[in-house]
N, C-alpha and C positions, 0 to 999 in steps of 0.2 A: 573622197571623189567622184564628182557627178558623171551618171555615165547611163545610157538607156539603150536596152536590146528587144526587138522583138522575134518572133518565130509561129509559125505553124503549118501544119500538116491536116491532109483529108482523110479521115478514116474510113473503111470499107462500105459503112454505112452513110456515108456523105457528108456525117458531120465533121467540123474543121475545129483541129485542138487547136486553141493559142497558147501561146507564153509569153506574157510582157514581162520585165525585169528593170526597174528603177534604181539606181543608187543614190545614195545623195552623203553629204559631210556629216559624218559625225565620231565624236570623240571611241566611241566603243562599235564594236558590228551589235548591231539593231536590225533583225530580219523578222519581216513582215510577210505572210503567205496568205493570200485569199485561192480557195479550193471551191468547185461545183462538189456537190454532193458524193458522185460518183467515184470521183478522185480523193478524196476523205484518207482513205484508207493508204494512200501514197506519199502523205504529208510529212512521214519520217525521213523518206528517200531523200525526197527534194527539201529535208531540211538539214540533211546530212552534206548533199553536194554542194548547197550553197556556202555552209562553215568551210568545205575544205576551198571554193573558190575563191571567197573576198576573208580579210584579214579585220578590216575597221569598215565603218561607214552606217549608214542606213539603207537597208536592202528590201524593197520591195516587189514581190513575186508573186502575178497574178496571172491564171490558168482560166480559161473558159472555152466556153465550146458556142461555135456560130452553126445557126439552124441549118439543117439537111437543105440542100437545093432541090428542087422540086425536079430537074432532067437525071438527077442520080437515084432518084428513088423508083423502085424497082418492081414492075407489077406481078403478080401471083396468083396461084388458083388454090381457093379453098377446095382441095376434094372432095372433105365430109360433106360441105355443103353441097356439092355437085352431086354426087352421090345420093344423097336424099330426094333432092328435086328429081334423079332420074328413073329412082325406085317411084316416087310418086306419080307421073306420066306414066309408068308402066301397068301400073293398079288402076289409074286413069283410064288407060287404054283399053283394058282387060273387062274392066269395072262397066263399061258403057258398048265395049265390042266397037271402040272408034279405030277408024282408020289410020296409015298414017305410020311411016317411021319415027320413033324418038332418036333424032340425029343432033349432030353436032351444032345445028341451026337452028334448034329447037332449045338447046341447053344455053345457047351464046344470049338470048333474051334475056337469061336471068344475068342480070348487070351485077348482081351482090355477089357472083362467085368468084368475082374478079377483084383482087385487094392491092392495094397499093403497102408494099411491106418491105421496111429496110433489111437490110442482111442482117443477120444475129448476132447480138452483141460478143465483141472481142473477147476472148481468155484473157484472163488477167495479166498473164505475161506479155502476150501481145500488147495489150494496152500502157504497161509499164514500159515498154521496148519503144513506143512511140514517143510516149510522155518524155523520157529521158532524151530523145532526140530533137525534140524541140526546146526542152529545158537546156539541154549542152548549147544548142545553137544560139539561144536567146544570151547566154553566159559569156560566149565567145563574143558579140557584137558589141556587150558590153565593154568587157575587158579591151577590147581594139579603141572604143571612144576614150576611154580613161587613158587608156596608153597616150592617143594622141593628144590630150590634155595633158598627161605627166610631161611629154618634151617641153611644152610650154612653161608649166610651172619649174621644172630645172631650168631653163634658161633665163627664167627671174630670177632663180634662187641664188645661180651663179651671179649675176648682175648686183643684187643685194651684198653676196657677199665679198665680191671684190669694192664696194664701195665702202662696207665696214672694216675690212685690210689697209685700205686708203687711210683713211681717218684715224686706225691705230696707229700705223707709224710714223703718222706726223703727233701723236699724243706721246708716244714714248722719246719721240725727239723734245719734246717741251718736257716730260717729264724729270728728266735730269735737272731742270731749273725750279722745277715744284717745290723743292727743300727750302734753296736759297730765297725764294717769293716767301717763305713760308716766315722764315726769319726777318727779313726785311718788314712785313705786314705785323709782326710783335713788335719789334723794334719802333715802327711808326706811331702804334698804340701806346707805348709806354713814354715816349718822348712827350705824347700830349699830355700825360699825367706825372711826369718827372717834375719835383719839389712840392707835390703835393703828398707824396707816400714816399717812403724810407724805403730803397728797393737794395736787397744784396744781390750784388753782379753775381756773385759764383753760382749762387740756387736761382739767380733767372738765367743762366747760362744753362743750365743743368736742364730747366725745365724747356727752357727755348730749344733745345737740342734732341729733348724727348718728344715734345710736339711735332718739330719739323722730321722726325724720323715717322712717325704719326700716318704726317701727312704725304709720305710716300708711295707714290702708285705705280712703282715700276712689278708687285707681285700681281696687281690686279688684270695688269697690262699683258703679261704672260699667261694669267690663265686663263683671260680673254683671248688671248692669241691661240693656245692651246685648244679651247673649245672650236672655234671657227675652224681649226685645223678637222678636229673630230667629225664638226658637220659636213666639212667638206667629202672628208672620206666617207661618211656614209652617205651619201648621196650616191655615190660608186656601185655599193654592195647591190647583189640580185635578190635582194631577199626584204622581208616587211621591216619600216626602218621609221614610220612616222610616231610611236611612242620615244622612240631614242631621241628624234630630233626637237619633240617637244620639251623633252628633258634637258636636252644642249642649251637649247632657247630661254630656261628659266634662268640657268648657271648662267648664262651670258648677259640676260638682264641682270641678275644680283652683282656681278661683276663690275658693272657700269654704273649701276647707281650708288655703290661704293666708290669707284673713282669717281664719281660729279662732285660726290660731298666731301672729299678729301682734297680736289684740285684746288689750286691756289690760283692758277690762270683761269680767266675770261676762255681764251681762246680754246683750252682743254675740255671745259665745263659744254662749250657751244656743240664741239664734234663729239663729245659722250653723249648730248642730246640727239644728234646727229645719228647715231648708233643706236641712240634706243629706240628711234622712231622705224629705224630698218630692222631691227629687232622685233618689233611689231608689227610690220608688215610681214616678217616670215611666220610669226605665231599665226596669223589670219590663214597664210596660207597652206602653212604645215598640215593642218586638220583634212586638207586633200589628200593627203599621203598615208597610203596602208602601214 
C-alpha cells in the first residue's frame, strides 16, 4: 500500500533533522534505509522500528540534516587567544614604556578572538531520542495515509464480492441443468454418426452418465462460495491478512477455471468469465493489503 510521511525537528546546534518515509506495493516486506554518516550507528534501531510498524510492502526511509540557520549560530570567545593578545600587549607596553591601558576596547579590535560556534554535539542518547521522534512521527503519517487508501480499497473489495456472489447465484441455478445439457449434447453427436457405427446402448448409457456426472459443477460452486465467504471474513479482522487474501484468490481462480471447463451452458461460461475478471481485479488490489 502506498503512503508518505515526513517530519523534522531542530537540534540545539541549529541543524534540522528530517525523516521521509515512503511505502509502495510489494509482495513481501522490503526495507531500504538512507542515513548520513553520523546516524549510521542507529540503523539497527531504525530497522527494528520499521519491521514492527509494517508487515508488507517496499519501505523507503530517508534521514538527512538541513544546514544550520545563520541566526541560530551563536558567537563565542576564544579565551585562549584573547589571553595571548592581552599578554602580548602588556609586554609591548612594558618593553617600550608605552602609556595607556590595555582595556576591552583595545582587545575588541582583534576580531579573531570572536568566533561563530555551534553548540556542542548532542550526547548519543539525546540524539537517538530526537531521531525516534521524527521517525515515529513519519511512520504515523504514513499509516494515516495508508488507512485512508485502505478504506477506499475495502469499498472496492465489497463491490467486487457482491458482483461475484450475484454471478455465482445465477450459475448455481443453471448448474442443476448442466448434467441434462451434457446428456443432450452427447445424444446429438451420436445421432449424427448413428448407422455408421455399432452402438451398445447399455454401455453408451453408462458412459453418458459417467461423463454427465463429471460435468457436475455444484462442487466447484460450493467451494467458490466458501472461499468468497472466507475472503469477506478476512477483510473484517484487525490483523495482517494480505497473504491469506492472495491465497484465497488463487483458490477462487482455480475453481472458476474448472467450472468454466465443465460447463455445458454458454450462460454459465459467460458468468464464470465475469467472475474471473473480478478475481483478477482483486488480485491487483490485494498487493495493497498488509
